[in-house]
N, C-alpha and C positions, 0 to 999 in steps of 0.2 A: 275587396281590393282588386283593382284591375290587374290583368296579367302583365301589362307593360310596366306599371309602377313596381310590381313585385320583382320583375326581371331586373329592373334598374337597381333596386335595393340589394338584390342578390349579387349582381356584378360589383356594386360598390363595396359590399362586404368582402368579396373575394380579393378585390384590389387592395383594400385596407389590410386584410390578413397577410397578403404577400408583401406589401410595401412598408407598412408602419414598423413592425418589429425589426426587420432587416435594415430599414432606413435609419432608425435610431442608432443601431449598431454602427452602420457605415458613417453616419454623421459624426459620432464620437471618434471613430477611427480616422476620418478625414480631418477633423479638427486637430487631433493628436499629430497626424502626419504633417499638417500645415505648420504646426508649432515646431516640430522636430526638424523639418527640412527647410525652414525659412533661411537658415544661414547658407544653404547651397544655392540659393536663387541666383546670385550674381557670379558664381564661380565659373560655371561652364554651361553648355547647352543641355547636357543630360541632367544636371542639377536643377536647371530651370524647369525642365519637363517633369521631373519628379515632384517639384514644388507645385506645378500647375495641375497635376492630376488630382490631389485632394481638394484643391480650391474649386476646380470645375465640378468635382463630385459633390461638394457641399452646396454649391449653387443649384445643381440639378436636383438634389434631394429636397431642398426647400421648395422648388417649383413643383416637384412631384407631390409633396404633401398638400400643397394648395390645389393641385389637379384632382387629388383624391377627395378633398373636401367639396369641391365644386364639380363632382364627377360628371353628371350628364352633359355639362358644357366643357368640352375639352378644346382649348384654343390652339391655334397654330404656334403661339409662343410656348405653351406647355410642351408641345411635341418637339419643338426645336431644342428646348432645354433638356428634356428627357433624352433626346438623341445625343446631345453633348455628354451627359452623364453616362449614358450607355457606352459611348465610345471610350470615355475615360476609364470606366471599369474594365472594358475589354483590353485596353492597353496595359492597365495595371496587372491583369491576369496574365497577359502575354509576357510582360517583363518579369514575372515571377514574384511580384511584391506580396501576393496573397498565397502563401504556401500552406497555411493551416486549413484543415478540413472545414472548420466552422466558418472561417472567413470566406472560403470558396462557396459553401452552401448558402451563406447569407448573400453573397454577391450574385449568385445564380438566381436566388429568389427575387432580388431587386431587379435584375435584368429581365426576368419573366414578367414581373408586374409592369415594368416600363414598356416592354413589348406589347403587352395587352392594352395599355393606354394608347400606344401608337396605332395599334390595330383598330381600336374603337374610333379614333379620329379619322383614319383612312376610310373605314367602312361607313362612317357617318351615322352610327346608331347611338 
């Protein structure tokens, strides 16, 4: 097996290990958050932002899953979607929505995997 193909499979395994377990956890949490906060959507601006965070997170996670499946080809659309999810998770951490240790560890794992995908796109490997 050539070294380049082995390197690509190893990177894909690392990304899958970082993103898929924490991504499934975040997807469930985002779906629950969307259902819970849907009544706040039209009340005020803060309620709309709290509703928008899980929605953007779910959209980004779906795009990240497809980016992991088609790993050697990381498109600009994937990077923009991952960056949106990255920012949504950072805002959620900043607002204190994720206070539990497992939530924070899962979010950091997802942020690390997303950052790795962005780095792979920028470096062009």
